[in-house]
C-alpha positions as CSV (number, residue, x, y, z in Angstrom):
1,M,0.0,-0.3,-0.2
2,M,1.0,3.4,-0.8
3,K,0.4,6.5,0.8
4,L,0.0,10.1,-0.9
5,K,0.0,12.8,1.5
6,I,-1.4,16.1,0.7
7,K,0.7,18.5,2.8
8,D,0.2,21.4,0.4
9,K,-3.3,22.7,0.3
10,K,-2.7,23.5,-3.2
11,W,-2.2,20.3,-4.4
12,L,-5.2,20.4,-6.9
13,K,-4.3,23.8,-8.1
14,N,-0.8,23.1,-8.5
15,K,-1.4,19.8,-10.5
16,R,-4.1,21.5,-12.8
17,I,-1.5,24.2,-13.8
18,E,1.2,21.6,-14.4
19,K,-1.4,20.0,-16.9
20,G,-2.2,23.5,-18.6
21,L,-5.7,23.1,-17.6
22,T,-8.2,25.7,-16.6
23,Q,-11.0,25.1,-13.7
24,K,-13.2,24.7,-16.3
25,E,-11.5,22.2,-18.5
26,L,-10.6,20.1,-15.4
27,A,-14.3,20.0,-14.5
28,E,-15.3,19.0,-17.8
29,K,-12.3,16.3,-17.9
30,T,-13.5,14.8,-14.5
31,G,-17.1,15.0,-14.6
32,L,-17.1,17.8,-11.6
33,S,-18.6,21.4,-11.7
34,V,-16.3,24.1,-11.7
35,F,-17.9,25.3,-8.2
36,T,-16.5,21.9,-6.8
37,I,-13.0,22.6,-8.4
38,Q,-13.2,26.3,-7.3
39,N,-14.3,25.3,-3.7
40,I,-11.5,22.6,-3.4
41,E,-8.6,25.0,-4.5
42,Q,-9.8,27.9,-2.4
43,G,-10.0,25.7,0.7
44,S,-13.6,26.2,1.3
45,R,-14.7,22.2,0.9
46,K,-12.5,19.3,1.0
47,G,-14.3,17.2,-1.3
48,S,-16.1,13.9,-1.1
49,E,-14.2,10.7,-1.5
50,L,-15.8,10.2,-4.9
51,T,-15.0,13.7,-5.8
52,W,-11.1,13.0,-5.0
53,E,-11.1,9.4,-6.9
54,K,-12.0,11.3,-9.9
55,I,-9.6,14.1,-9.7
56,Y,-6.8,11.3,-8.8
57,N,-7.9,9.1,-11.6
58,F,-7.1,12.1,-14.0
59,F,-3.9,12.8,-13.0
60,E,-2.8,9.4,-12.3
61,R,-4.3,7.5,-14.9
62,G,-6.8,4.7,-13.3
63,E,-5.6,4.3,-9.8
64,N,-8.3,3.7,-7.4
65,P,-7.6,5.9,-4.1
66,K,-9.3,5.8,-0.8
67,I,-9.6,8.9,1.4
68,S,-8.7,9.1,4.9
69,Y,-10.7,12.1,6.0
70,D,-9.3,11.7,9.8
71,S,-5.7,12.7,8.4
72,E,-6.7,14.3,5.3
73,E,-4.5,11.8,3.4
74,L,-5.2,10.4,-0.1
75,I,-4.6,6.5,0.4
76,E,-4.1,4.3,-2.5
77,E,-4.7,0.4,-1.8
């Protein structure tokens, strides 16, 4: 089992920018709303397990992560 700790609160924004995507483009590619992407990037929401699965799957090509809400870690099994 591998753990990916998201220590940087700007992880999503940084990954999105690395891929050269706007929030709208990321929302379209993941099936999420722009509102959801904006809220996660701004820190006003942390996102559900399903939301993070969609985001992680997009960036990591098909992995199936689990989210630990207690420690706010992204955990891949």
